[in-house]
C-alpha positions in Angstrom: 16.6 6.9 -16.1 15.9 8.9 -19.3 13.3 8.3 -22.0 15.8 6.6 -24.3 16.7 4.0 -21.6 13.1 3.4 -20.7 12.2 2.8 -24.4 15.1 0.4 -24.7 13.9 -1.6 -21.7 10.3 -1.7 -23.0 11.4 -2.8 -26.4 13.7 -5.6 -25.0 11.0 -6.8 -22.5 13.1 -5.9 -19.5 9.8 -5.2 -17.8 7.3 -6.7 -15.5 3.5 -6.2 -15.4 1.7 -6.3 -12.0 -2.1 -6.6 -12.1 -4.0 -6.4 -8.8 -7.8 -6.9 -8.6 -8.6 -4.9 -5.5 -11.9 -4.3 -3.8 -12.7 -1.1 -5.6 -10.2 -1.0 -8.4 -8.3 -3.2 -10.8 -4.9 -1.7 -11.6 -2.2 -2.7 -14.1 1.3 -1.3 -13.5 4.3 -1.7 -15.9 7.7 -1.6 -14.2 11.2 -1.7 -15.7 13.7 -4.1 -14.3 15.1 -1.4 -12.0 11.6 -1.2 -10.3 10.6 2.1 -11.9 6.9 2.5 -12.8 6.6 3.6 -16.4 2.9 3.2 -17.2 -0.3 2.2 -15.5 -4.0 1.9 -16.1 -7.0 1.1 -13.9 -10.7 0.2 -13.8 -13.1 1.1 -11.1 -15.6 -1.6 -9.9 -17.7 -2.5 -6.9 -18.8 -5.7 -5.3 -22.5 -6.6 -5.7 -25.0 -8.4 -3.5 -26.4 -11.5 -5.3 -28.9 -13.3 -3.1 -27.2 -11.9 0.0 -23.7 -12.9 -1.2 -21.0 -10.3 -1.9 -19.6 -11.1 -5.4 -18.0 -9.8 -8.6 -19.3 -11.1 -12.0 -16.7 -12.9 -14.0 -17.4 -10.7 -17.0 -16.4 -7.7 -15.0 -13.2 -9.4 -13.9 -12.1 -9.7 -17.5 -13.5 -6.3 -18.6 -11.6 -4.7 -15.7 -8.3 -6.6 -16.5 -8.6 -5.8 -20.2 -9.5 -2.1 -19.6 -6.7 -1.5 -17.2 -4.2 -3.3 -19.5 -5.4 -1.3 -22.5 -5.0 2.0 -20.6 -1.5 1.0 -19.5 -0.6 0.1 -23.1 -2.0 3.4 -24.4 0.1 5.3 -21.9 3.2 3.4 -23.2 2.4 4.5 -26.7 1.6 8.1 -25.8 4.7 8.6 -23.5 7.3 6.5 -25.4 5.9 6.1 -28.9 6.0 2.3 -28.6 3.4 -0.4 -29.3 3.6 -2.8 -26.4 4.0 -6.3 -27.7 6.3 -8.0 -25.2 6.5 -8.2 -21.4 9.3 -10.0 -19.6 7.3 -11.2 -16.6 3.7 -10.9 -15.3 2.2 -11.3 -11.8 -1.4 -11.4 -10.8 -2.7 -10.4 -7.3 -6.2 -10.0 -5.9 -8.1 -9.5 -2.7 -7.4 -12.5 -0.5 -9.2 -15.7 -0.1 -12.9 -16.3 -0.9 -14.3 -19.2 -2.8 -14.3 -20.1 -6.5 -15.3 -23.8 -7.1 -15.1 -25.3 -10.7 -16.4 -28.5 -12.2 -14.4 -30.8 -14.4 -15.6 -28.8 -17.5 -13.9 -25.7 -15.8 -17.3 -24.0 -15.2 -17.7 -21.8 -12.2 -20.4 -23.6 -10.1 -21.5 -20.6 -7.9 -20.8 -16.9 -8.1 -17.4 -15.9 -6.6 -17.8 -15.5 -2.8 -15.6 -12.7 -1.7 -13.7 -12.1 1.6 -16.5 -9.7 2.6 -19.1 -12.4 3.3 -19.9 -13.4 6.9 -21.7 -16.6 6.1 -19.4 -19.4 7.2 -19.4 -18.9 11.0 -20.5 -22.5 11.8 -17.9 -24.1 9.5 -15.1 -21.8 10.6 -15.7 -22.6 14.3 -15.9 -26.3 13.7 -12.7 -26.4 11.7 -10.9 -24.2 14.2 -11.7 -26.8 16.9 -10.9 -29.8 14.6 -7.5 -28.4 13.6 -6.6 -26.5 16.8 -5.8 -23.7 14.3 -7.7 -20.6 13.6 -9.8 -20.8 10.5 -11.3 -17.4 9.5 -14.7 -17.1 7.9 -13.3 -15.8 4.6 -10.9 -18.7 4.0 -11.7 -21.0 1.1 -11.8 -24.2 3.3 -14.4 -22.5 5.5 -16.6 -21.7 2.5 -16.3 -25.2 1.2 -17.1 -26.8 4.5 -20.1 -24.4 5.0 -21.4 -25.3 1.6 -21.2 -29.0 2.7 -23.0 -28.3 5.9 -25.6 -26.3 4.0 -26.1 -29.3 1.6 -25.5 -27.2 -1.4 -26.0 -29.0 -4.6 -22.9 -27.9 -6.4 -20.5 -29.5 -3.9 -20.7 -33.0 -5.5 -19.5 -31.6 -8.8 -16.4 -29.7 -7.6 -13.2 -30.6 -9.4 -11.0 -27.6 -8.5 -11.1 -24.7 -6.0 -9.1 -21.5 -6.3 -9.0 -17.8 -5.4 -9.4 -14.8 -7.7 -5.7 -14.3 -8.4 -5.2 -18.1 -8.8 -8.1 -18.2 -11.3 -6.7 -15.4 -13.5 -3.2 -16.9 -13.5 -4.8 -20.3 -14.4 -6.6 -18.6 -17.4 -3.3 -17.0 -18.5 -1.1 -20.0 -18.2 -3.3 -23.1 -18.1 -1.6 -24.0 -14.8 -3.5 -24.5 -11.5 -1.1 -22.9 -9.0 -1.0 -20.1 -6.5 1.6 -18.4 -4.3 2.1 -19.7 -0.8 0.8 -16.5 0.8 -2.4 -16.8 -1.1 -2.6 -20.6 -0.5 -2.3 -19.9 3.3 -5.7 -18.3 3.1 -7.2 -21.3 1.4 -5.9 -24.0 3.8 -3.4 -24.0 6.6 0.3 -24.3 5.5 3.1 -26.4 7.0 6.0 -24.0 7.5 8.5 -26.9 7.1 7.2 -28.3 3.8 5.9 -25.1 2.3 2.7 -27.0 1.4 -0.7 -27.6 2.8 -0.6 -29.2 6.2 -0.9 -32.9 5.6 -2.3 -33.8 9.0 -5.1 -31.2 8.7 -5.9 -32.4 5.1 -6.4 -35.9 6.5 -8.5 -34.7 9.4 -10.8 -32.8 6.9 -11.0 -35.8 4.6 -12.0 -38.0 7.5 -15.0 -35.9 8.4 -18.2 -38.1 7.9 -19.9 -35.3 5.9 -16.9 -35.0 3.7 -16.4 -38.7 3.0 -19.6 -38.9 1.1 -18.1 -37.1 -1.9 -16.0 -38.7 -4.6 -13.3 -36.0 -4.6 -10.4 -35.7 -2.1 -9.5 -32.3 -0.7 -5.9 -32.8 -1.7 -6.9 -32.9 -5.4 -9.1 -29.8 -5.2 -6.5 -27.3 -4.1 -4.0 -25.5 -6.4 -0.3 -26.3 -6.4 1.6 -24.2 -3.8 4.6 -22.1 -5.1 6.9 -19.8 -3.2 8.3 -16.5 -4.4 11.0 -16.9 -7.0 9.5 -20.0 -8.6 7.7 -20.0 -12.0 3.9 -20.4 -12.3 4.0 -21.0 -16.0 4.2 -18.8 -19.1 1.6 -16.7 -20.9 -0.1 -18.9 -23.5 -1.5 -17.6 -26.8 -5.0 -17.9 -25.4 -3.9 -16.1 -22.3 -2.3 -13.3 -24.2 -5.5 -12.8 -26.2 -7.5 -12.8 -23.0 -5.3 -10.1 -21.5 -5.0 -8.1 -24.7 -7.9 -8.7 -27.1 -6.2 -6.5 -29.7 -3.9 -9.4 -30.4 -0.7 -7.2 -30.1 0.7 -8.9 -27.0 2.9 -11.8 -27.7 2.7 -15.0 -25.6 5.7 -16.4 -23.6 5.9 -14.0 -20.7 7.0 -15.7 -17.4 4.2 -15.7 -14.8 5.1 -15.4 -11.1 3.2 -17.3 -8.4 0.0 -15.3 -7.9 -0.5 -13.6 -4.5 -3.2 -12.1 -2.4 -3.1 -8.3 -1.7 -1.7 -8.8 1.7 1.4 -10.5 0.3 1.9 -7.8 -2.3 1.5 -5.2 0.4 4.3 -6.8 2.4 6.5 -6.7 -0.6 5.6 -3.1 -1.4 6.5 -2.0 2.1 9.7 -4.2 2.5 8.1 -6.1 5.3 8.9 -9.8 4.7 11.8 -10.2 7.1 11.1 -11.5 10.6 10.2 -8.9 13.2 8.9 -6.6 10.5 5.3 -5.8 9.8 3.0 -3.7 7.7 -0.5 -2.3 7.8 -2.6 -1.8 4.7 -5.6 0.5 4.9 -8.2 0.7 2.2 -11.7 -0.7 1.8 -10.6 -3.3 4.3 -7.6 -3.1 6.6 -5.1 -5.6 7.7 -1.9 -5.8 9.6 0.8 -8.4 8.9 3.5 -9.2 11.4 6.3 -11.6 10.4 6.9 -13.8 13.5 10.1 -14.8 15.1 8.3 -16.9 17.8 5.2 -19.0 17.9 2.0 -17.6 19.4 1.2 -19.1 22.8 -2.4 -20.1 21.9 -5.0 -20.0 19.1 -6.7 -16.7 18.7 -10.0 -16.4 16.7 -9.1 -12.9 15.7 -5.5 -13.7 14.6 -5.0 -15.4 11.2 -1.9 -17.4 10.6 -0.7 -16.9 7.0 2.7 -16.6 5.3 4.9 -14.2 3.5 5.3 -14.9 -0.3 8.4 -16.9 0.6 6.7 -18.9 3.3 7.6 -17.3 6.6 4.9 -17.4 9.3 2.8 -14.2 9.6 0.2 -13.2 12.2 -2.5 -11.3 10.4 -5.3 -9.1 11.8 -7.9 -8.5 9.1 -10.9 -6.2 9.3 -13.7 -6.1 6.7 -14.2 -2.3 7.0 -11.9 0.7 6.9 -12.1 3.7 4.6 -15.4 3.3 2.8 -17.3 5.5 5.3 -14.7 8.2 5.2 -15.2 8.3 1.4 -18.9 8.5 1.8 -18.7 11.4 4.2 -16.1 13.1 2.0 -18.5 12.8 -1.0 -21.3 14.6 1.0 -19.0 17.5 1.8 -17.8 17.6 -1.8 -21.4 18.0 -2.9 -21.9 20.8 -0.4 -18.7 22.5 -1.7 -20.1 22.4 -5.2 -23.4 23.9 -4.2 -21.2 26.8 -2.9 -19.5 27.0 -6.2 -16.2 25.5 -4.9 -14.5 22.8 -6.9 -11.9 20.7 -5.1 -9.7 18.0 -6.4 -9.8 14.7 -4.4 -6.5 15.5 -2.9 -7.6 19.0 -1.8 -10.9 17.7 -0.4 -9.2 15.1 1.8 -6.5 17.4 2.9 -9.1 20.0 4.1 -11.1 17.4 5.9 -8.2 15.6 7.4 -6.6 19.0 8.5 -10.0 19.8 10.2 -9.6 16.6 12.2 -6.4 18.0 13.8 -8.5 20.6 15.6 -10.8 17.9 17.1 -10.7 16.8 20.7 -8.4 14.0 21.6 -11.3 11.6 22.4 -13.4 12.8 19.5 -15.8 14.9 21.6 -17.8 11.8 22.7 -18.8 10.9 19.1 -18.7 7.3 18.0 -18.8 6.1 14.4 -19.2 2.6 13.1 -17.8 2.4 9.6 -19.4 -1.0 8.9 -20.6 -1.4 5.3 -20.4 -5.1 5.9 -20.2 -7.3 9.0 -17.1 -7.3 11.1 -15.6 -10.5 12.5 -13.4 -9.0 15.2 -16.3 -7.2 16.9 -18.8 -10.1 16.2 -21.1 -7.9 14.0 -22.9 -10.0 11.4 -24.6 -7.3 9.5 -22.9 -4.0 8.7 -24.8 -0.7 9.3 -22.7 2.5 8.9 -23.8 4.6 11.9 -22.8 7.7 13.7 -23.7 7.7 17.4 -23.7 10.6 19.8 -25.1 11.6 23.2 -26.9 14.9 23.7 -23.8 16.4 25.3 -21.3 15.2 22.7 -19.5 17.9 20.9 -20.7 17.5 17.3 -18.6 19.6 15.0 -16.6 19.2 11.8 -13.3 18.7 13.6 -14.6 16.0 15.9 -16.6 14.3 13.1 -13.5 13.8 11.0 -11.2 12.9 13.9 -13.8 10.2 14.7 -13.9 9.1 11.1 -10.2 8.4 11.2 -10.4 6.8 14.7 -13.3 4.5 13.6 -11.5 3.4 10.4 -8.8 1.9 12.6 -10.9 0.8 15.6 -11.5 -2.9 14.6 -7.8 -3.2 13.7 -6.7 -1.7 17.0 -8.9 -4.3 18.9 -7.3 -7.1 17.0 -3.7 -5.7 17.3 -4.1 -5.4 21.1 -4.1 -9.2 21.2 -0.7 -9.4 19.5 0.8 -6.4 21.4 -0.7 -6.9 24.9 -1.5 -10.6 25.2 1.2 -12.2 23.0 3.8 -9.4 23.6 4.9 -9.5 20.0 7.3 -6.8 19.1 8.4 -5.5 15.7 11.5 -3.6 14.6 9.3 -1.6 12.1 5.6 -1.3 11.3 5.1 0.3 7.9 1.7 1.7 6.7 0.4 1.8 3.1 -2.8 2.6 1.3 -4.8 5.5 0.1 -5.4 6.9 3.5 -1.7 7.7 3.8 -1.5 9.7 0.6 -2.6 12.7 2.6 0.6 13.4 4.6 0.9 12.8 8.4 -2.8 12.9 9.6 -3.9 9.3 9.1 -0.4 8.1 9.9 -0.4 9.9 13.3 -3.9 8.7 14.1 -2.8 5.1 13.5 0.3 5.6 15.6 -1.9 6.9 18.4 -4.4 4.1 18.0 -1.8 1.3 18.2 0.5 3.2 20.6 3.5 2.2 18.4 5.6 4.1 15.8 4.3 4.0 12.3 6.5 4.5 9.2 5.4 5.5 5.7 7.6 5.0 2.7 7.9 7.6 -0.1 6.3 5.0 -2.4 3.3 4.6 -0.1 1.0 5.2 -3.1 2.6 2.4 -5.2 0.9 -0.4 -3.4 0.0 -3.9 -4.4 0.2 -3.8 -8.2 3.8 -2.5 -8.0 4.6 -5.1 -5.3 3.3 -7.8 -7.6 5.5 -6.5 -10.4 8.4 -6.7 -8.0 7.5 -10.4 -7.3 7.4 -11.0 -11.1 10.9 -9.5 -11.5 12.1 -11.7 -8.6 10.7 -14.8 -10.3 12.5 -13.8 -13.5 15.8 -13.2 -11.8 16.3 -13.4 -8.0 20.0 -12.5 -8.3 20.6 -15.6 -6.2 19.2 -13.9 -3.1 16.6 -14.7 -0.6 13.6 -12.4 -0.9 14.3 -10.3 2.2 17.8 -9.6 1.0 16.7 -9.0 -2.6 14.2 -6.3 -1.3 16.8 -4.7 1.0 19.6 -4.7 -1.6 17.9 -4.3 -4.9 14.5 -2.6 -4.4 14.6 -0.4 -1.3 18.3 0.5 -1.0 17.6 4.2 -1.3 14.1 4.4 0.0 13.0 7.4 2.0 11.0 6.6 5.2 9.1 9.0 7.5 8.3 7.7 11.0 5.8 9.2 13.5 5.7 8.2 17.1 2.5 8.1 19.2 1.7 11.2 21.2 0.9 10.4 24.8 -2.1 12.7 25.1 -3.6 11.4 21.8 -3.0 7.8 22.9 -5.1 8.5 26.1 -7.7 10.2 23.9 -7.9 7.2 21.6 -8.3 4.8 24.5 -11.2 6.8 25.7 -12.7 6.7 22.2 -12.3 2.9 22.1 -14.1 2.6 25.5 -17.0 4.7 24.1 -16.9 2.6 20.9 -17.2 -0.7 22.8 -20.0 0.7 25.0 -21.9 1.7 21.9 -21.4 -1.6 20.1 -24.8 -3.0 21.2 -26.5 -0.2 19.2 -24.6 -1.2 16.1 -25.5 -4.9 16.5 -29.1 -4.1 17.2 -29.4 -1.9 14.1 -28.1 -4.7 12.0 -30.5 -7.2 13.4 -33.5 -4.9 13.2 -32.9 -3.9 9.6 -32.3 -7.6 8.7 -35.8 -8.3 10.0 -37.2 -5.6 7.7 
């Protein structure tokens, strides 16, 4: 599509804006109705510890959204000579789950509690037993119930609970909704009704410690919408909040908001049954769309949904690439001391290439990339830590092979439940995320870790904001198709896919690394407990 055609589509609002509030970056992507990215902008942020709670201040939420939007609008002006005033459809995505309770005056009662917190263990365990359904610690209902068990003062004043993407969509439209994939991380979903499970809602409401409050859980949760429905329209106040310059006109259609797992599934065309995807960033998660029920409840397997409501088995890990980034930063500093300046792509390519010369088992090194606690390995306090024996082969190649190995280790432990215990099989498993921007290396490490073929699409770097924009276009015009068919026929018809199969010797090496990893786990747990006492 040439410049003239792009300008015409922007002028006629044949566009969609996808905004995703990720763990380390807020990004806005403008896409034309043929799914081409024409402008983008971003804002870098980090979660903060506030009284031992991982959170993001609300002022930074809006500063980040407005900054990323302004950068995107500036790019539209610079590239196409247009002032952006109209957008056809908008979709908001964010890191999944967490806890945002509001009172009847629409005031946030406690700082946003993110997915990264490991503070709801008691509540999650009790609800899992009550529902006979796995309730992870990061889910909204676990946070609410833990606040009740902790006798927190704010609980009596709650009028509404939502997630970060639900909150932003509410502020833009005035409507209290969320997409079904996001909703499935707030409270369990009934596949038949595409709504919160009524039996479980009643069980929760009947708990003695819940009955003391004037509110009913059914009234606290946002309305559930499926992909293709409308979540409202951009109000004048919402347009001003998104674009304080006042240039953006109200009226844009809003798609049901989604969590980053749902947008990742869309961005990798993994919403059809027997497909799956893996997203690797600050955290990592795999999503497998099921064609059969699991045989039992697993505490390490979350049951969520696709954006159109199909059941998904999810393995979520709190930690993935952050430690790789920290080590890379150290080597970048050393390179600069030597007078060598490397771009980020060059830096990661050099370090990842070095890992290819490492021993298959990592030379006996073990790395724990835990900046926060990790549910799957039952680690409450994260302590990044490199462990080695006196006879381990400590060199650059092994160090970075183990960095990649450890990034995927908790995910591998969780995926083994699906692959080995439940015997779930997929027709395709597609990877996305920043780790896969460097060709081949991380993709091969993941294939070896899971002992299954891994595919990467040519748009692997597009990610969640683009996937959210696609959902916005689908809400504006589904072409009368179910979402899986829409993605196959309209979005990914000519997509290039590269697939790598596991290498037998590397699979054996990774299994040996995982054995070492599990044996060294007590050291990681002890470090967390010891430093917590300090």
